[in-house]
FINU-224275 format. One record per residue (C-alpha): residue in three letters; z, x, y. Coordinates in steps of 0.2 Angstrom, whole numbers, plus 5000, padded with zeros to 4 digits. Each point is the difference from the previous one (the first is absolute). Layout:
REM residues N
AlaZXY...
***
This chain:
REM residues 528
Asp500050005000Ile500450145012Val498550104996Arg498949855003Ala500949955016Asn499850185007Lys498150004995Phe499749835008Val500850055016His499050165001Glu498449904997Ala500549875014Thr500550135013Gly499250174996Ala501750085001Pro500250154989Val500649944983Glu501250144998Gly501049945014Ile500249824994Asp501549954990Val500149814998Pro501749944992Val499649864988Val501649904995Gly500549854989Gly499150004984His498450054991Ala499049844998Gly499149885012Ala501049935014Thr501550114995Ile499050155007Leu500550035018Pro499350145010Leu500950045016Phe498650045011Ser501149995016Gln500850164995Val498450095000Pro499450075017Ala498249994995Cys500249814999Trp500849975016Tyr498449945009Met499449894986Thr500049815004Ala501049874990Glu498549944991Gln499550184995Ile501850034993Val499949834990Ala498350054993Leu500650174995Asp501649934992Lys498949894990His498850144996Val501550114992Gln500649854990Asp498349964993Ala499450184997Gly500350004981Thr499049844998Asp498650085011Val499850144988Val500049894985Asn498649895008Ala499050165004Lys500150064982Gly499449834994Gly501549974990Lys499750164990Gly501550095007Ser501450005012Ala500750135013Thr500250144987Leu499550145011Ser500949965016Met501549954990Ala500050174991Tyr499950095017Ala501549895006Gly501050034984Ala499750195002Lys500649995019Phe501649914994Gly500250134986Asn499850145012Ala501449935012Val501249994985Leu499650174994Cys500250085017Gly501749915001Leu500550074983Ala499550175006Gly501149995015Ile498849955013Glu500549825005Thr498549895002Thr499849825006Glu498849884992Cys500049814999Ala500649934983Tyr500849844993Val501850034994Ile501649924997Arg501049975017Gly501749985006Ser501149855000Glu499849965019Glu498150005000Glu498949845000Leu499550024981Pro500650114986Tyr498350084998Leu498850055015Ala498750135004Ser500250115016Lys500050185004Val501150104987Thr500550185001Phe500050094984Gly501150154997Arg500750114986Asn500649854990Gly498749885004Val500249865013Lys501250075013Glu499849865013Ala499149835001His499649985019Gly500049845010Phe498549925006Gly500250055018Pro499449905015Met498849854997Asn499049905012Ala500049815000Tyr498549984988Glu500850134988Arg501649905000Gly499249844996Arg499050094986Leu501650084993Ala500849824998Glu498449954990Cys500150164990Leu501949984996Ala499749824994Gln498750054988Leu500850164994Lys501749924997Asp499249894985Glu499150154993Ile501550115000Ala501049854992Ala498750004986Gly500250184996Val501949995000Gly499949854989Tyr499050104987Ala501250145001Gln501449884995Thr499249964984Gln499750184995Glu500850174998Leu499350184998Ala500150064982Ile501150155004Glu501950035000Lys500849955015Arg500550155011Ser501550035011Arg499250115013Ala500649995017Val498749925011Ala500150025019Ala500449845009Ile498649915009Pro500450005019Ala500249825006Lys498950025015Pro498450105002Ser499850165009Pro499250015017Leu498250055000Pro499750184999Leu499250105014Thr498149994998Arg499250175003Tyr498150004999Ala499250164995Pro498149975000Asp499150144990Met499450125014Glu499050114988Lys498150025005Thr499149874989Gly498249964998Ser499249825001Phe498850004986Lys499149864990Val500150014981Cys499249904987Val500549984982Cys498649944989Gly500749924984Gly501649965011Ala500549854989Gly500150104984Gly501350084990Ile499950165010Gly499349925016Gln501549895004Pro501450134999Leu498750125009Cys499849885014Leu501949975001Leu500250195003Met498650025012Ala500549855010Gln501750105004Asn499150165005Pro500350045018His498250055003Val499349844994Ser499649875014Glu498849894989Leu500049974982Cys498549914991Val500349944982Val498449974991Asp499749934982Leu499049884990Thr500349815000Ile500350014981Ala501550125004Met501749934992Val500749985018Pro498849975015Ala499850155012Glu500449885015Gly501749964991Val500450184998Ala499650035018Thr501149855006Asp501450074990Leu499950175007Ser499849935018His501849954999Leu500650184999Asp500850065017Lys498850145002Lys498750025013Ser498549984988Lys498949845002Val499449954982Lys498549904996Gly499249954983Tyr498249994995Ala499349924984Leu498450034992Asp499249904986Lys499550104985Asp498250015004Asp500250035019Lys499550175007Pro501350095010Leu498650055011Asp499649825004Lys501849945002Leu501250145007Ala499350045017Glu501549945009Cys501250074988Leu499350184999Thr499450025018Gly501250125008Cys500950064984His500750174999Leu500650004982Val499349904986Leu501050004983Val499149944985Pro501149954985Ala498649914991Gly499049994984Leu500449954982Pro501250094989Arg499350094985Lys500149894985Pro500350054982Gly498450074992Met499150005017Ala499050165003Arg500350105016Ala498149985004Asp500249815000Leu501550005011Leu499150115012Gly498549895001Val501149855004Asn501350085012Ala498750115009Gly499149845004Ile501649925007Ala500450165010Lys498250015006Asn500049835008Ile501650045010Val499450175005Glu498349935005Ala500949885012Cys501150145007Ala498550115003Glu499349865011Phe501549945009Cys501350155000Pro499050154996Asp501350125008Ala501549924989Ile500850094987Leu499849924983Gly501350024987Leu499349954983Ile501249944986Val498649954988Asn499950074982Pro499350114994Val500450095017Asn499250164993Ser498349925000Val500149865012Val500550125015Pro498550114997Ala498949854999Met500549935016Cys500050175009Glu498250034995Leu499549835006Tyr500850035017Lys499150175001Lys498349914996Ala500449885014Gly500350155012Leu501949975001Asp501450124998Pro500550004981Arg501750075004Lys500549835008Ile500149954981Cys501650064991Gly500649964982Val501949965001Thr500950114988Ser501749995008Leu500849924985Asp499850164990Ile501050095013Val501349875001Arg500250004981Ala500150194999Asn501350015014Lys501149874992Phe499950084983Val500550175007His501449925009Asp500549914983Ala500050164991Thr500850115012Gly501149905011Ala499250085015Pro499949895016Val498449904998Glu499750015019Gly499850194998Ile498749994985Asp498250005004Val498950034984Pro498250045004Val498949904987Val498250065000Gly498449964990Gly499749824998His500949844996Ala499949964982Gly500750084984Ala499850184998Thr499150015017Ile501849985008Leu500750175003Pro501750025008Leu500450175006Phe501850024996Ser500050185002Gln499949975019Val501649905000Pro501650105003Ala501049864990Ala498950034985Lys500250194999Ser501349994987Phe498949904988Thr499550074983Lys498250004995Glu500449864988Gln500849905014Ile498550035011Val498849944986Ala501049844997Met500249965019Asp498150035002Lys499749874986His501349885007Val499049995016Gln498449984991Asp500649864989Ala501149915013Gly498849865003Thr499949964982Asp501950014999Val500149865013Val498749894991Asn501050024984Ala501649965008Lys499349845007Gly499449954983Gly498250005005Lys500349875014Gly499750115014Ser499750185006Ala500850115014Thr499849885014Leu501650045009Ser500050185000Met498150005004Ala500349905015Tyr501450125005Ala498850144998Gly498649925009Ala501149965015Lys500650194999Phe498150055001Gly499749875014Asn501550065010Ala499350184999Val498349945007Leu500849905014Tyr501250145006Gly498450115000Leu499149875010Ala501450005012Asp499850185003Glu501450064989Glu499150104986Thr500749964983Thr499750074983Glu499849894984Cys499150034984Ala498349914998Tyr498450004990Ile498550045012Met498350085002Arg500250195001Asp498950115012Ala499050134992Ala500750135012Glu501849964993Gly499550094984Ala500649854989Pro499550014982Leu499449815001Pro499349895013Tyr501449884999Leu501850054997Ala501849945004Ser501150125009Lys501150005016Val499049935015Thr500650005018Phe499649855010Gly499750005019Lys499349905014Thr498349984992Gly500649994982Val499850154988Val500350165010Lys500250124985Ala499950004981His501250134994Cys499550134987Ile500749994982Glu500850174998Asn501550104993Leu499949914983Ser501150064985Glu499250064984Tyr500349834992Glu499449915015Gln498450105001Gly499649954982Arg500349825004Phe498950015015Glu498650064990Glu500349854988Cys500149895015Leu498450065008Ser499049984983Gln500549814999Leu499949975019Lys498250075001Gly499349864988Glu500949865009Ile499450065017Asn498250014993Ala500249824994Gly500449955018Val498650105008Gln498749934988Tyr500649825004Ala499750045019Gln498250064995Thr499649834994Thr500549905016Ser500250015018Leu501149915013Ala499149845007Leu500150055019
***
């Protein structure tokens, strides 16, 4: 409720969303939701009619998302964001940093009702103080009476249920702190807008309503460099793209979110002019997964066609954008799309294969094995993005210096097989959607920081320049992103004896997969 109220005030007033903090009191359903806009400086010049409309907008926001998703889902993404926001307040409190967040908790004996939502300060033991509502205007006092009347019955229903039940555990005699009879005064509000230099970039996620796309959009909508986010998917997607966009539009971040839907036979080139025009970054978690018994050549034929349609539209409407492809088989699809860009007279280094998941996994596995702080681990992963073409260079990581040869071999294999491990753990009912979304956002963040003139290095799979002396025309390695995209592809050097042998194995497999992509590009062209 607070997240939505903050975002809606930002949209109505243009005030920086970082400086808006609307207290929402009462309960968490319908008319029991009471935003106290009178306590927010950004709202002081709004008319009574605007306040009433904004109040209703907050109450009905959940229904708006359900309707936008065509009944195929609810506010899953914005609720996840809000839940994490609450969790962060609790954890900061437990860590000794007292933090205030609105929550619905048991109240003292002298309050209007035994359960109410208001600002709550969390400390080392959880709830430290439940604060009062603070000053309210005449409209809000009237609404509070309505809120309390409805909420009283809903609380009674819950208490009535509890009277018929008990927890199946032994009753404990732990001392519980008494609940103060009266609420605490409102805490001092200190706004601290993020003053860090941030960009204002337009980002598009093609496949944004899918298993990777939805959490990827959730993360990109929170990126401080994103001012516009476009969610694109097919009308046959499980959840409509417009519904995902409506859900994400409730996050209290500066990004404006809009959805675009394509019918199965629509060409992006014909339908996505508005969506792609002005884009700085296009992330593409699209394509079909490889099915049992499916040849890689067949998968390439299908997914390269899907990627080509998107790349074609990008070439027309945002030729200077960076394209991050998460389309399998990446080792072949990226060369295919780069060659098509080159044939069209465009810069093939605008197209990158997103390999960040390999780095994310390698970092985490080293942390798990050594206990070293994960923030200080950065494993370069070079070569390609499938099976034996994935080569983590553990020899270049101080935390892994103590590994035996056997541990290195096992860790190397663990990184290669990690995707299969996830598929098996999900019982064949899904793949690494969540970690891939995280990795895609990590890649996107590196690109956006670069575009904002803060050069950032992240591993990626890109076309190599002949002058770099690379053994193949496409390789993954560390890449530095700057104001125009790829600034530098770093050399692959200082390999251990084991890594040198693995590198030869990697190149042997990767060469054939690159050739398959290049051959695909020789059979077609972008329709520009």
